[in-house]
C-alpha positions in Angstrom: 107.5 -54.6 120.2 105.6 -55.7 116.7 106.4 -53.4 114.1 103.1 -53.2 111.0 103.8 -53.0 107.6 100.3 -52.1 106.0 99.8 -53.7 101.9 97.3 -52.0 100.2 97.0 -51.7 96.2 95.8 -49.2 94.0 94.8 -48.7 90.0 93.5 -52.6 89.2 93.3 -55.8 91.2 95.7 -58.9 91.0 98.8 -57.0 90.8 99.7 -59.5 93.7 99.6 -57.9 97.1 99.7 -61.5 98.7 102.3 -62.5 96.7 104.3 -59.4 97.8 103.6 -59.5 101.1 104.9 -63.3 101.5 107.8 -62.3 99.4 108.8 -59.2 102.0 108.1 -61.6 105.1 110.1 -64.1 103.4 112.8 -61.4 103.3 112.7 -60.1 106.9 112.6 -63.9 107.7 116.0 -64.2 106.1 117.4 -61.4 108.0 116.8 -62.9 111.3 113.5 -61.7 112.3 110.0 -63.1 113.2 107.2 -62.3 111.0 103.3 -62.9 110.6 101.1 -62.2 107.9 97.6 -61.3 108.0 94.8 -60.5 105.7 91.5 -58.0 105.4 88.9 -58.8 103.0 86.5 -56.4 102.2 83.4 -58.8 100.9 81.1 -59.1 102.9 81.1 -63.2 103.2 81.8 -64.5 106.4 84.7 -66.7 104.8 85.0 -68.0 100.8 83.7 -70.7 101.8 80.5 -71.1 99.8 82.1 -68.6 97.3 82.7 -70.0 93.6 86.3 -71.2 93.0 85.7 -69.4 89.3 85.1 -65.6 90.8 87.7 -66.1 93.8 89.8 -69.0 93.4 91.1 -71.4 95.8 89.6 -71.4 99.3 92.6 -72.4 101.4 92.0 -74.2 104.5 94.3 -73.7 108.0 95.7 -76.6 110.2 92.4 -75.4 113.1 89.9 -75.5 110.5 89.6 -72.2 109.0 88.7 -71.2 105.5 90.4 -68.5 104.2 91.9 -66.3 100.9 94.5 -68.0 99.1 96.9 -65.6 99.6 97.1 -67.5 103.2 98.5 -69.7 101.3 101.1 -67.5 99.8 102.0 -66.7 103.2 102.6 -69.9 104.0 104.8 -71.2 101.2 107.0 -68.5 101.2 107.9 -68.1 105.2 107.3 -71.5 106.1 105.1 -70.7 109.6 101.4 -72.3 109.5 98.8 -69.4 109.4 95.1 -70.1 111.5 91.7 -68.4 111.6 93.3 -65.0 113.6 94.9 -64.4 109.9 92.2 -63.9 108.0 89.2 -61.9 108.6 86.1 -60.5 106.4 83.7 -58.0 106.3 80.9 -60.2 107.4 82.6 -62.0 110.1 83.5 -58.1 111.3 79.5 -57.2 111.0 78.6 -61.0 112.5 80.5 -60.6 115.3 79.1 -56.7 116.3 75.8 -57.7 115.5 75.9 -60.9 117.8 77.6 -58.7 120.8 74.3 -56.2 119.8 71.9 -58.3 120.2 73.5 -59.4 123.8 73.6 -55.8 125.1 77.2 -55.5 124.6 77.5 -52.1 123.1 75.3 -50.9 126.3 72.0 -48.8 124.7 74.9 -47.1 122.5 74.3 -46.3 118.8 76.9 -48.9 117.0 78.4 -47.2 113.9 81.1 -48.1 111.6 83.1 -45.4 113.3 83.8 -46.2 116.3 82.8 -50.4 116.1 83.4 -51.0 112.5 86.8 -50.3 112.8 87.1 -51.1 116.5 87.3 -54.4 115.4 89.5 -54.2 112.5 92.0 -52.8 114.8 91.5 -55.4 117.3 91.8 -58.2 114.9 95.1 -56.7 113.5 96.5 -56.2 116.9 95.9 -59.6 118.7 98.2 -62.2 119.2 101.4 -60.4 118.1 103.1 -60.3 121.1 105.9 -62.7 119.9 106.9 -61.4 116.6 109.3 -58.8 115.3 106.9 -58.0 111.8 103.3 -58.1 111.4 102.3 -57.8 107.7 98.6 -57.1 107.1 97.5 -56.9 103.4 94.2 -55.4 102.8 92.4 -56.9 100.0 90.8 -55.0 96.8 91.7 -51.4 95.7 91.8 -48.4 97.8 88.5 -46.4 96.4 86.6 -49.4 96.8 83.5 -48.8 98.9 83.4 -51.6 100.9 87.4 -51.6 101.9 86.5 -48.0 103.3 86.1 -49.2 106.9 89.5 -51.1 106.8 91.7 -48.5 105.2 89.7 -45.8 108.1 91.1 -48.7 110.3 94.7 -49.0 109.3 94.9 -45.3 109.2 93.9 -45.0 113.6 96.7 -47.5 113.6 99.0 -45.2 112.8 98.0 -42.6 115.1 97.4 -45.3 117.8 100.7 -47.4 117.9 103.5 -45.9 118.9 105.8 -43.4 116.7 107.7 -45.4 114.2 106.2 -48.8 114.9 104.1 -48.7 111.8 104.3 -48.1 107.7 102.2 -48.1 104.8 103.2 -49.9 101.4 101.1 -49.4 98.3 101.2 -51.8 95.3 100.4 -50.2 92.0 100.6 -50.4 88.3 102.5 -48.9 85.8 101.6 -49.4 82.3 102.9 -49.1 79.1 101.2 -47.7 76.5 102.3 -49.0 73.0 101.2 -46.0 71.2 102.9 -43.7 72.7 105.9 -45.8 73.5 106.5 -44.9 77.3 105.6 -46.1 80.4 102.9 -44.1 82.5 103.4 -42.7 86.1 99.7 -41.4 86.0 97.6 -44.4 87.5 100.2 -44.3 90.1 99.8 -40.5 90.8 95.8 -40.9 91.0 96.3 -44.4 93.5 98.6 -42.5 95.8 96.1 -39.1 95.7 93.0 -41.5 96.7 94.9 -42.9 99.3 96.1 -39.5 101.0 92.5 -38.2 100.6 91.7 -40.6 103.0 93.9 -39.8 105.3 97.1 -42.7 104.6 100.4 -41.5 103.1 102.4 -44.2 101.7 106.2 -44.6 103.2 107.2 -47.2 99.9 105.9 -47.7 96.5 105.5 -51.0 95.5 105.7 -50.5 91.3 104.3 -53.5 89.1 105.4 -52.9 85.5 107.2 -54.9 82.5 109.7 -53.0 82.1 113.1 -51.4 83.6 111.0 -48.0 84.9 113.7 -45.0 83.4 115.2 -42.6 86.6 113.2 -39.9 85.0 110.2 -41.5 85.8 111.2 -42.6 89.5 111.9 -39.0 90.1 108.4 -37.9 88.8 106.5 -40.5 91.1 109.0 -39.5 94.1 107.7 -36.0 93.1 104.0 -36.0 93.0 103.6 -39.3 94.9 105.7 -37.5 98.2 107.6 -40.6 98.9 111.8 -40.8 98.6 113.2 -41.6 95.2 114.7 -44.3 96.9 111.4 -45.7 98.2 109.7 -46.2 94.6 111.0 -49.9 94.0 109.9 -51.6 90.5 108.5 -54.8 91.0 109.0 -56.4 87.3 107.6 -59.0 86.2 110.0 -62.5 86.9 109.4 -66.2 85.3 109.0 -68.3 88.7 107.2 -66.4 91.7 110.0 -67.9 93.5 112.3 -65.5 91.8 110.3 -62.6 93.4 112.2 -62.4 97.0 115.8 -62.7 95.7 114.4 -59.5 92.8 112.6 -57.3 95.9 115.5 -57.6 97.4 118.2 -57.0 94.7 115.6 -53.3 93.9 116.1 -52.9 97.5 112.9 -53.9 99.2 113.7 -55.1 102.6 116.5 -52.3 102.9 113.9 -49.5 102.4 111.5 -50.7 104.8 114.0 -51.4 107.6 115.3 -47.8 106.6 111.7 -46.9 106.9 111.5 -48.0 110.3 115.3 -46.0 110.9 116.9 -49.9 111.6 120.2 -49.8 111.5 123.2 -52.4 111.0 120.7 -55.1 110.3 122.2 -58.2 109.1 122.2 -59.5 105.6 119.5 -61.7 104.6 120.6 -65.3 103.8 119.2 -66.1 100.3 120.7 -69.6 100.3 117.4 -71.7 99.8 115.6 -69.0 97.8 118.9 -69.1 95.1 118.8 -72.6 95.2 115.1 -73.1 94.3 115.4 -70.6 91.9 118.4 -72.6 90.3 116.5 -75.7 90.1 113.2 -73.7 88.2 115.7 -72.6 86.2 118.2 -75.5 85.0 115.6 -78.6 85.5 117.0 -82.2 84.2 114.4 -83.0 82.6 110.5 -82.8 82.0 107.3 -84.3 82.6 104.0 -83.7 80.9 101.4 -83.8 84.1 97.1 -83.6 82.8 95.2 -81.7 85.6 91.5 -83.3 85.0 89.4 -80.9 86.8 86.1 -78.7 86.5 87.0 -75.0 87.3 89.7 -74.6 85.1 88.9 -71.6 83.6 90.2 -69.7 86.6 93.7 -71.2 87.5 93.9 -69.8 90.6 90.6 -72.4 91.2 93.8 -74.6 91.9 96.7 -72.3 92.7 97.8 -74.8 96.0 97.7 -77.5 93.5 99.7 -75.9 91.2 102.3 -74.7 93.2 102.3 -78.1 94.9 103.2 -80.1 91.4 106.1 -77.3 90.9 107.6 -77.9 94.3 107.6 -81.5 93.2 109.4 -81.1 90.3 111.8 -79.2 92.4 112.6 -82.0 94.4 112.9 -84.0 91.4 114.9 -81.3 89.4 112.6 -81.4 86.7 110.3 -78.9 85.0 106.3 -80.2 85.7 104.4 -78.8 82.4 100.7 -78.6 83.0 97.8 -79.8 80.7 94.9 -78.4 82.4 91.9 -80.3 80.9 88.1 -79.7 81.6 86.5 -82.9 82.8 83.4 -82.5 80.7 84.9 -83.3 77.5 85.6 -86.6 78.6 81.8 -87.2 78.7 81.6 -86.5 75.4 85.0 -87.5 73.8 87.3 -90.6 74.1 89.7 -89.3 76.6 92.6 -91.1 75.0 94.1 -88.3 72.3 93.9 -85.8 75.2 96.3 -87.6 77.6 98.6 -89.9 75.3 101.1 -87.8 76.2 101.1 -87.2 79.6 103.1 -88.9 82.2 100.5 -88.5 85.5 97.1 -87.6 86.0 95.7 -85.6 88.6 92.4 -85.2 89.4 91.8 -82.5 92.0 88.5 -81.5 94.1 85.5 -80.3 93.2 81.7 -80.0 94.1 78.7 -80.9 92.2 78.2 -83.9 89.7 79.6 -81.5 86.6 82.5 -83.1 85.0 82.2 -86.1 87.6 81.8 -88.8 84.7 84.9 -87.2 83.1 87.0 -87.4 86.1 85.8 -91.5 86.5 87.2 -91.6 82.5 90.2 -90.0 83.7 90.8 -92.2 86.5 90.0 -95.4 84.6 92.3 -94.1 81.8 95.2 -94.0 84.0 94.1 -97.4 85.4 94.0 -99.5 82.3 97.1 -97.8 80.9 99.5 -97.9 83.7 100.2 -94.1 83.9 100.6 -92.9 87.6 97.3 -91.5 89.0 96.6 -88.8 91.9 92.7 -88.3 93.2 92.9 -85.8 95.6 89.0 -85.8 97.6 86.4 -85.7 94.4 89.6 -87.5 92.6 89.7 -90.2 95.0 85.9 -90.9 95.2 85.3 -90.8 91.2 88.3 -93.6 91.4 86.6 -95.7 93.9 83.1 -95.1 91.7 85.1 -96.2 89.0 86.9 -99.4 90.3 83.2 -100.3 91.3 81.6 -99.9 88.1 83.8 -101.2 85.9 85.8 -104.1 87.8 83.4 -105.0 90.5 80.5 -104.7 88.5 78.3 -102.3 90.4 77.0 -100.4 87.5 74.7 -98.2 89.4 77.7 -97.0 91.6 77.8 -93.5 92.5 77.8 -91.0 95.0 74.2 -89.5 96.9 76.4 -86.0 96.6 74.3 -86.0 92.8 71.3 -87.8 94.1 69.5 -91.0 95.3 71.5 -94.4 93.6 71.4 -97.4 94.6 74.4 -98.7 95.6 76.5 -94.9 96.9 80.3 -95.5 97.3 80.7 -92.3 98.4 78.2 -90.7 100.8 76.8 -88.0 103.1 79.4 -87.7 106.5 76.9 -87.8 109.2 79.2 -87.9 111.7 82.7 -87.7 112.9 85.3 -86.9 115.7 87.2 -83.9 116.2 89.5 -83.8 119.0 87.4 -85.2 122.1 84.1 -83.8 120.3 81.8 -85.9 118.1 80.8 -83.5 114.8 77.2 -84.6 113.6 75.8 -83.1 110.4 72.6 -83.6 108.0 71.5 -82.9 104.4 69.6 -79.8 106.2 73.1 -78.4 107.7 73.9 -74.7 106.3 76.5 -75.1 103.8 79.1 -72.4 105.1 81.7 -73.7 107.4 79.8 -77.3 107.7 82.5 -79.5 106.3 85.1 -81.9 107.8 87.3 -79.1 107.8 91.1 -78.8 109.1 93.9 -81.2 110.5 92.8 -85.0 111.0 95.4 -87.3 112.0 95.0 -90.7 109.8 96.8 -94.2 110.6 98.6 -95.7 108.1 98.9 -100.0 106.6 102.2 -101.1 107.5 103.9 -102.0 104.4 102.0 -100.1 101.5 103.3 -97.7 99.4 101.8 -94.9 101.3 103.4 -95.7 104.5 106.4 -95.5 102.4 106.0 -92.3 101.1 105.6 -91.4 104.2 108.2 -92.9 106.4 105.9 -92.9 109.1 102.3 -94.6 109.7 101.2 -91.8 111.6 100.1 -88.8 109.7 97.6 -85.3 110.0 96.5 -83.6 106.9 94.1 -80.9 106.3 90.5 -81.8 104.8 87.4 -80.0 103.3 84.8 -82.2 102.3 81.3 -83.1 103.1 81.0 -86.5 101.8 83.1 -89.3 102.3 83.7 -93.5 100.3 81.4 -95.6 102.2 82.9 -98.2 104.8 80.3 -100.8 103.5 81.7 -100.7 100.7 85.3 -101.2 102.0 85.3 -105.3 101.0 84.1 -105.0 97.5 86.5 -102.2 96.9 89.5 -104.0 98.3 88.3 -107.4 96.4 88.8 -105.5 93.2 92.5 -104.4 93.8 91.7 -101.3 95.1 92.9 -101.0 99.2 92.1 -98.6 101.9 95.9 -98.1 103.2 94.8 -95.1 105.4 92.0 -94.9 107.8 90.9 -92.2 110.1 92.3 -93.3 114.3 88.6 -94.1 115.3 88.5 -97.1 111.5 85.2 -95.5 110.6 87.0 -92.6 108.1 88.9 -93.7 105.1 92.0 -91.5 103.9 93.6 -92.9 101.5 93.5 -95.5 98.3 95.7 -97.3 96.6 96.2 -100.3 94.1 98.9 -102.6 94.5 98.5 -104.1 91.0 99.5 -100.3 89.9 102.8 -99.0 89.0 101.1 -95.4 91.1 98.0 -94.7 91.6 96.6 -93.7 94.6 93.6 -91.4 96.3 93.6 -89.5 99.2 90.4 -87.6 100.7 92.4 -84.6 102.1 94.2 -82.4 100.8 97.9 -82.5 100.7 98.6 -79.3 98.2 98.0 -77.2 101.2 100.9 -77.9 103.1 103.3 -78.6 100.4 106.2 -75.7 99.9 109.1 -74.7 98.1 111.6 -75.7 100.0 109.6 -78.7 101.8 108.0 -80.0 99.3 104.9 -82.6 100.1 106.0 -86.2 99.6 103.2 -87.3 98.1 103.6 -84.2 95.0 107.6 -85.8 95.6 106.6 -88.9 94.7 104.1 -88.2 92.0 106.5 -86.7 90.2 109.1 -88.7 90.5 106.9 -91.6 89.1 105.8 -89.4 86.2 109.7 -89.1 85.4 110.1 -92.6 85.5 106.7 -93.0 82.8 108.4 -90.7 80.6 111.3 -92.6 80.6 109.3 -95.3 79.6 106.8 -93.7 76.7 
């Protein structure tokens, strides 16, 4: 029978509940247990797919095509287990399902209410499909006291009674701020957060306390006394240099041991943390460094590119180098010459995005990389803009562009109206709703034998995760290939270009999919490992 760990947060948001959940999952895995992580998001959106990246961060996409919270990326990177649609749910999804049932008459005339109907749906989501796991870690988004999160807190409170005794615990993550004027850490915010949590019927078993310095023993005793937890269950979560230090740091503080103690599990095997120690060693003891420019349009919130920045770190781990990221707003290139901004970088990465803003700057970044022989990695929109750049500046199609931004004489990039998913044909039009209608999830691609991309992957058959609505127009394939941009990866039906590369360039690759979503610290994605390797060679030439 699975044991359940409910992770809640208090005081302020952005304390790192997702990271804490992922790290705890990794520690339990290191002890030989099987784990599953789930995320409950209180917002009313059905999923984060239509939310602005500058508000919510990146949208993480699973193999089965779910658009999910970015915390699922942490879960995958730390545990190696691929998430799916049943690992993330929102208030919007819960209410949508309930309303659909009510309209069908499934409730047999009952008055539909938050309790029990909403809470029952939440509990059903939490409990579904856990038969093969030793531990299920369930993170509740937001902070205790949020109005929209109340049904989720009520649901996990009920589960504490529904589940057999000794099979569920509550971990509460709080902030312990240091007040410089007073010269001391303050326990009161954590006390108030726990008081709020207890007022809705949940008593935390473990406190995970974020702080920037050691918590004195006297303060731990104070938290233990006023929050009604064992002193050993007050775990300090100190700031660390790298997120990949967190599992080891939490183990050293006794988090996993305290969790097992809360479940009265005795004689558990010690965790094998060798792979985490190796990763930490490579991060803190690099043999060199490279500078990578990310030319994006959502750079004011770095979480908008969370998986991307982590995948670049993974590429650095694979090459034993430190990767210095230089974040550049694509719009600045629309007015200024990109050269001063890109002269000292060893690689240029242009990520995905939606809308016309910043696209001219991305085209200039691709042009700079092509003309200066700087390694270039275009992802999704970054691939599309590289194709537009080639069409405009080499093929002579000055009116080349994307129909995403309006009518254009030469639509190098156009709306996908039909594609195959499994055994079914998917159809879309420009009148289709925006939410959940893109080409989402894992799709296969066939690589050109003898191409650089096939050499990087070591195979000609791959599967990668997608999230896009527009695609490079195959009608321009001959024009682009005559200009040196080879279509080296195609969908199995031959209709959709997946990868382009230049054979006259040290490393110039564009991909329509999002390889960053499958990269993990102990299993770096081959494209990022190869890109950083090319950047390392470039650094030795500069």
